[in-house]
C-alpha positions as CSV (number, residue, x, y, z in Angstrom):
1,X,26.9,0.8,19.4
2,X,29.6,1.9,17.0
3,X,29.8,5.4,18.7
4,X,30.0,3.7,22.1
5,X,33.0,1.8,21.0
6,X,34.6,5.0,19.6
7,X,34.1,6.7,23.0
8,X,35.6,3.8,24.9
9,X,38.6,3.8,22.6
10,X,39.1,7.6,23.1
11,X,39.1,7.1,26.9
12,X,41.6,4.3,26.7
13,X,43.9,6.4,24.4
14,X,43.7,9.4,26.7
15,X,44.6,7.4,29.8
16,X,47.2,5.4,28.0
17,X,49.0,8.5,26.7
18,X,48.7,10.9,29.7
19,X,49.7,8.5,32.4
20,X,53.0,7.5,30.9
21,X,53.9,11.1,30.1
22,X,53.2,12.2,33.6
23,X,55.2,9.3,34.9
24,X,58.1,10.2,32.7
25,X,57.9,13.7,34.1
26,X,58.3,12.4,37.6
27,X,61.1,10.1,36.6
28,X,62.9,13.0,34.9
29,X,62.8,15.1,38.1
30,X,64.2,12.2,40.1
31,X,67.0,11.6,37.6
32,X,68.1,15.2,37.5
33,X,68.1,15.4,41.3
34,X,65.5,18.1,41.1
35,X,62.8,18.9,43.7
36,X,59.2,17.9,43.2
37,X,57.2,19.4,40.3
38,X,55.4,21.7,42.7
39,X,58.7,23.1,43.9
40,X,60.0,23.6,40.3
41,X,56.8,25.4,39.4
42,X,57.3,27.7,42.3
43,X,61.0,28.4,41.4
44,X,60.0,29.1,37.8
45,X,57.5,31.6,39.0
46,X,59.9,33.3,41.3
47,X,62.9,33.4,38.9
48,X,62.0,34.8,35.6
49,X,65.1,33.6,33.8
50,X,64.6,30.0,34.8
51,X,63.9,27.7,31.7
52,X,61.7,24.6,31.4
53,X,63.3,21.4,32.3
54,X,62.7,18.0,30.5
55,X,60.3,17.0,33.3
56,X,58.2,20.0,32.8
57,X,58.0,19.4,29.0
58,X,56.7,15.8,29.6
59,X,54.1,17.1,32.1
60,X,53.0,19.8,29.7
61,X,52.7,17.4,26.8
62,X,50.8,14.9,28.9
63,X,48.4,17.6,30.0
64,X,47.8,18.6,26.3
65,X,47.2,15.0,25.4
66,X,44.7,14.7,28.2
67,X,43.0,17.9,27.2
68,X,42.8,16.7,23.6
69,X,41.5,13.3,24.7
70,X,38.9,15.0,26.9
71,X,37.7,17.1,24.0
72,X,37.5,14.0,21.7
73,X,35.6,12.2,24.5
74,X,33.1,15.1,24.7
75,X,32.6,15.1,21.0
76,X,32.1,11.3,20.9
77,X,29.7,11.6,23.9
78,X,27.7,14.3,22.1
79,X,27.5,12.3,18.9
80,X,26.5,9.2,20.9
81,X,23.7,11.2,22.5
82,X,22.5,12.6,19.2
83,X,22.7,9.1,17.6
84,X,20.7,7.7,20.5
85,X,18.0,10.3,20.0
86,X,17.9,9.6,16.3
87,X,17.8,5.9,16.9
88,X,15.0,6.3,19.4
89,X,13.0,8.4,16.9
90,X,13.7,5.8,14.2
91,X,12.7,3.0,16.5
92,X,9.4,4.8,17.3
93,X,8.7,5.2,13.6
94,X,9.4,1.6,13.0
95,X,7.2,0.5,15.9
96,X,4.4,2.7,14.5
97,X,4.8,1.1,11.1
98,X,4.9,-2.4,12.6
99,X,1.6,-1.6,14.5
100,X,0.0,-0.4,11.2
101,X,1.2,-3.5,9.4
102,X,-0.1,-5.7,12.2
103,X,-3.5,-3.9,12.0
104,X,-3.6,-4.3,8.3
105,X,-2.6,-8.0,8.6
106,X,-5.4,-8.5,11.2
107,X,-7.9,-6.9,8.9
108,X,-6.7,-9.1,6.0
109,X,-7.0,-12.2,8.2
110,X,-10.5,-11.1,9.2
111,X,-11.4,-10.7,5.6
112,X,-10.0,-14.1,4.8
113,X,-12.0,-15.6,7.7
114,X,-15.2,-14.0,6.5
115,X,-14.6,-15.2,2.9
116,X,-13.9,-18.7,4.3
117,X,-17.1,-18.6,6.3
118,X,-19.1,-17.4,3.3
119,X,-17.5,-20.0,1.1
120,X,-18.4,-22.7,3.6
121,X,-22.1,-21.6,3.6
122,X,-22.1,-21.4,-0.2
123,X,-20.5,-24.8,-0.5
124,X,-23.1,-26.2,1.9
125,X,-25.9,-24.8,-0.2
126,X,-24.2,-26.1,-3.4
127,X,-23.6,-29.5,-2.0
128,X,-27.2,-29.8,-0.8
129,X,-28.4,-28.8,-4.3
130,X,-26.1,-31.2,-6.0
131,X,-26.6,-34.3,-3.8
132,X,-30.3,-33.9,-3.0
133,X,-33.1,-36.0,-4.5
134,X,-35.0,-34.7,-7.6
135,X,-38.3,-36.3,-8.3
136,X,-39.7,-36.0,-11.8
137,X,-42.7,-37.4,-13.7
138,X,-41.7,-38.9,-17.0
139,X,-44.1,-39.9,-19.8
140,X,-46.0,-43.1,-19.3
141,X,-48.5,-44.9,-21.5
142,X,-51.7,-43.4,-22.9
143,X,-55.0,-45.3,-23.1
144,X,-57.8,-44.6,-25.6
145,X,-61.5,-45.4,-25.1
146,X,-62.8,-48.6,-26.5
147,X,-65.3,-51.2,-25.3
148,X,-63.0,-52.2,-22.5
149,X,-61.2,-49.0,-21.4
150,X,-61.8,-45.4,-20.8
151,X,-59.4,-42.6,-21.7
152,X,-56.5,-42.5,-19.2
153,X,-52.7,-42.3,-18.9
154,X,-49.7,-43.2,-16.7
155,X,-46.8,-41.2,-15.4
156,X,-43.5,-42.7,-14.3
157,X,-42.2,-41.1,-11.1
158,X,-38.4,-41.3,-11.0
159,X,-35.7,-40.1,-8.6
160,X,-33.1,-38.5,-10.8
161,X,-31.1,-37.2,-7.8
162,X,-28.1,-38.7,-6.0
163,X,-29.8,-39.5,-2.7
164,X,-33.1,-41.0,-1.6
165,X,-36.4,-39.1,-1.5
166,X,-38.5,-39.6,1.6
167,X,-42.2,-39.4,2.3
168,X,-43.0,-39.4,-1.4
169,X,-46.7,-38.5,-1.9
170,X,-48.7,-37.3,-4.9
171,X,-52.1,-36.3,-6.3
172,X,-53.0,-37.1,-9.9
173,X,-55.9,-36.3,-12.2
174,X,-56.9,-37.3,-15.8
175,X,-59.3,-35.1,-17.8
176,X,-60.3,-34.4,-21.3
177,X,-60.3,-30.6,-21.8
178,X,-60.7,-28.2,-24.7
179,X,-58.1,-25.8,-25.6
180,X,-59.9,-22.7,-24.3
181,X,-61.1,-24.3,-21.1
182,X,-58.0,-25.7,-19.4
183,X,-58.1,-25.9,-15.6
184,X,-55.1,-27.6,-14.0
185,X,-56.0,-26.9,-10.4
186,X,-56.4,-29.8,-8.0
187,X,-59.9,-31.1,-8.6
188,X,-62.4,-31.0,-5.8
189,X,-62.6,-34.3,-4.0
190,X,-59.1,-35.3,-5.1
191,X,-56.9,-36.3,-2.2
192,X,-53.1,-36.5,-1.8
193,X,-51.9,-40.0,-1.6
194,X,-49.7,-39.5,1.5
195,X,-47.3,-42.2,2.6
196,X,-43.8,-42.7,4.0
197,X,-42.4,-44.3,0.8
198,X,-38.7,-43.8,0.0
199,X,-37.6,-43.8,-3.5
200,X,-33.9,-44.4,-4.1
201,X,-31.8,-42.8,-6.9
202,X,-32.9,-44.1,-10.3
203,X,-35.8,-46.0,-8.7
204,X,-39.2,-45.4,-10.4
205,X,-42.8,-45.7,-9.5
206,X,-45.7,-45.8,-12.0
207,X,-49.0,-44.0,-11.2
208,X,-52.2,-44.1,-13.3
209,X,-55.5,-42.3,-13.6
210,X,-58.5,-42.7,-15.9
211,X,-61.1,-40.2,-16.9
212,X,-64.2,-40.7,-14.8
213,X,-66.7,-40.9,-17.7
214,X,-67.1,-42.1,-21.2
215,X,-67.5,-40.2,-24.5
216,X,-69.6,-40.5,-27.6
217,X,-68.0,-41.8,-30.8
218,X,-67.7,-38.3,-32.3
219,X,-66.0,-37.0,-29.1
220,X,-63.7,-40.0,-29.1
221,X,-62.5,-39.1,-32.6
222,X,-61.8,-35.5,-31.6
223,X,-59.9,-36.6,-28.5
224,X,-57.8,-39.1,-30.5
225,X,-56.9,-36.3,-32.9
226,X,-56.0,-34.0,-30.0
227,X,-57.0,-30.8,-31.8
228,X,-60.3,-29.6,-30.5
229,X,-60.0,-31.4,-27.2
230,X,-57.3,-33.7,-25.7
231,X,-56.5,-36.0,-22.9
232,X,-54.6,-34.4,-19.9
233,X,-52.7,-36.1,-17.1
234,X,-51.5,-33.7,-14.4
235,X,-50.7,-33.6,-10.8
236,X,-48.0,-32.9,-8.1
237,X,-45.3,-34.9,-6.4
238,X,-44.5,-34.0,-2.8
239,X,-41.4,-35.3,-1.1
240,X,-38.5,-34.5,1.3
241,X,-34.8,-34.8,0.6
242,X,-32.1,-36.2,3.0
243,X,-31.6,-32.6,4.4
244,X,-35.2,-32.5,5.6
245,X,-36.3,-29.9,3.0
246,X,-39.7,-30.3,1.3
247,X,-40.1,-30.1,-2.4
248,X,-42.9,-30.1,-5.0
249,X,-42.8,-31.3,-8.6
250,X,-45.7,-30.2,-10.8
251,X,-46.3,-31.9,-14.1
252,X,-48.8,-31.9,-17.0
253,X,-48.8,-34.3,-20.0
254,X,-51.1,-34.3,-22.9
255,X,-51.8,-37.1,-25.4
256,X,-53.0,-37.6,-28.9
257,X,-53.4,-40.9,-30.8
258,X,-52.8,-42.2,-34.3
259,X,-54.0,-45.3,-36.1
260,X,-51.8,-48.4,-35.6
261,X,-51.4,-50.7,-38.6
262,X,-49.5,-54.0,-38.4
263,X,-47.1,-55.3,-41.1
264,X,-50.0,-56.9,-42.9
265,X,-51.9,-53.6,-43.1
266,X,-54.4,-54.6,-40.5
267,X,-55.9,-52.0,-38.1
268,X,-54.7,-52.9,-34.6
269,X,-55.9,-49.8,-32.7
270,X,-54.1,-46.6,-31.9
271,X,-50.6,-45.5,-30.9
272,X,-50.3,-42.9,-28.1
273,X,-48.0,-39.8,-28.3
274,X,-47.3,-37.8,-25.1
275,X,-46.4,-34.2,-25.0
276,X,-45.5,-31.7,-22.3
277,X,-48.0,-29.0,-21.7
278,X,-46.7,-25.4,-21.8
279,X,-47.7,-24.8,-18.1
280,X,-47.8,-26.7,-14.8
281,X,-44.3,-28.2,-15.3
282,X,-42.1,-26.9,-12.6
283,X,-40.0,-28.2,-9.7
284,X,-38.7,-26.8,-6.5
């Protein structure tokens, strides 16, 4: 744009200078009472001693100015052409750079979109884990064998999650087993207590089982001590969370008993002491 303005100014200067000079030449001829410039040129050519008049000088100078302005105009036009080519090349380079930047920006936006999508999936999984229901089996009471009761125990089912647990079902077994013969599989003939019960957060439900037979006095003492053989209460809790996913909580509690004495030193029976067994205590 700058070179274009320079070219226009050169043309204006050339025309502005040459036209007045040529006009002055014509006026000079008229003032001197001379014939036309064509006639004067012819006379000058035919008469060697004839000198240049004032009109001829103005015409010559105007012609020189016009030639100089034409030269400047050519130079400016050439520079304008070269500048246009350079500007075109620069523009092409800038366009290519802009295209590359746009491609890089598009790839970056795609990466951001993928990260956002992955984050949404991850957050959904985290939220479902954080807000789902978690059913556990806490310790309940233990019962020793006497003339009224058999060995048995309770478990307290609790929902420690933040949302209700649906279709809460379970199976439960109570056995007296020795340390080298522990079998925590679901006993043959045991059925799952299936129902559509819903347990809300912090709500609890007590389940209980007793051993299906009685023991001799010597065996009772061993079971109370919990060394050679002990009382086991184990089972599984099956339920669904609010997202429709099924879960299983496995549990196994053992019990031993110690003498209970009142403040007067009187024997009042036995106190129970529950423990977690090393296995069969998992949750999904």
